[in-house]
Steps between C-alpha positions, in 0.01 A plus 500: 500500500703183467337175593713278724400149594719409795508137390440512126584137441193395696183683606508734795199474726402804702225520753208737430464794732178367648694202638686737728200555723504370857195286429685277253462131593760356263792295630794735475877506522573224748859496630737311267543128570874554537689827522856598573712382787673814624621642827212743487156424358395654172290806575160539342262783572125523498411801284243753607184545286659803331815301415311196370456642153582349164640836401783446749538124547630219284261206515665170395309268263219293651503710816172612648510793740314565822546778750514245783770269368708697248872512572752730333871421496688752711654791310307421183162521329476122448224286641605161637326209328467125543767451234775634730634153579853355492664842510812399695829488309692184593740482207646751254761450232635686200413317176623701203548835330341568163529780247193395299153396609524174307811406702314518832409177686237299312361288784174700517531603865329827600726801552509850645730761345668780696579816305574858594725797455866426563595539867140452616607208722389210280771249592470589870126438488545167322750387765264615775207306352692171501692575822835458327766772510673413174247323278493808277830684509468863608726732305615847601475588132137538385417329174707189575219257411513455124303179447172334587600308814280211614498380863298183567306506828392177673549318166155631406519865387745773399612843610643684201753783536488735200741777395442835664396787278602862485862481610662791317859369517419185303581520128202609292516188282500275807203682652307449174580127499382466860176680420437289193545156650332594830186625328506200266503280811201686644297469180581140409572305820193281548601386852526855636249540782583860592763768455610655827587862418734640767466869589726685743268642766771708664496754215231674293363323193724502194374536144679184386309294760170657398578426136581137581178456696309657212660261249410196711142625523470572129620149419279334764796344680399374848672728751557543872671816627766437764602815685858459628710680763196577715722511809671821385384828649585833338522810715199723459713814528685391186176461309495123521182297524429188699485174294126481564456840336709400197295180470177700498642747248610222263156338512336833426727550198430157346127499570430623150692211346272228635132431527547322834774539757794255475605307811781662698717417802736714710837334573844544652794265449657644816211419735346224280173692498270357235696179444233265629224706341671461162522122546132473594400716204714288267350184646141600439571614144711191429253249641214654304716496184585131550136409556386671182 
């Protein structure tokens, strides 16, 4: 079994199971001091006793859990912590494209990298997160992204768009180059807070996605799974599964790769499902990273 520390560049604190009892008197998971300003409030749910299990939930660092006050971000397994502050995106700009890790911005700002199989909806998700239609250009030809693209958010952190993997029409040599410099970035980028691995939830799990998740786990790269296209519904009579079923299947398949479950969020760039949850999750990881 592969050991994965969700945040290997700093310690990950998890609450012991006994702290999940209803008699716990610790101060727990107060609402964030500032959250997002959206037309609809961010949805958090209060898990039932059977759901409040470390086998299913991602507990952010320095988060204590109580049955009475625990809040889980909607469509995810992520507990909301006191670090989920300043999540609103007020400014976003493209900074540069790099073909080598050493050419990436050197200002030391924390960053989150988006990676996934070509045509998984990566650019659409990035545009949805920042509420800009054309910040990341969406191509009708999968595999268009060929560099490490840095977008500076609020002049304080980065979203990083990485080349998609697995597009068969790309030249073999080009695919190898993408794989080499992307994995070099994962292994050597000291300001990387988390890799956001995008998985298409509208279709069954693909081996290439499972292999990528396994590689991230083996190399102890901090990872969050972002399930995309969760608005799509396949017809049962054609053998299709609902996105929720594909999400469950994918988690079952990767369970053997990790000692503890990675954080995950269900999203849709069409309905903007999961956008605010991603920003809150990024905020609590980022703010903890900056503090430590």
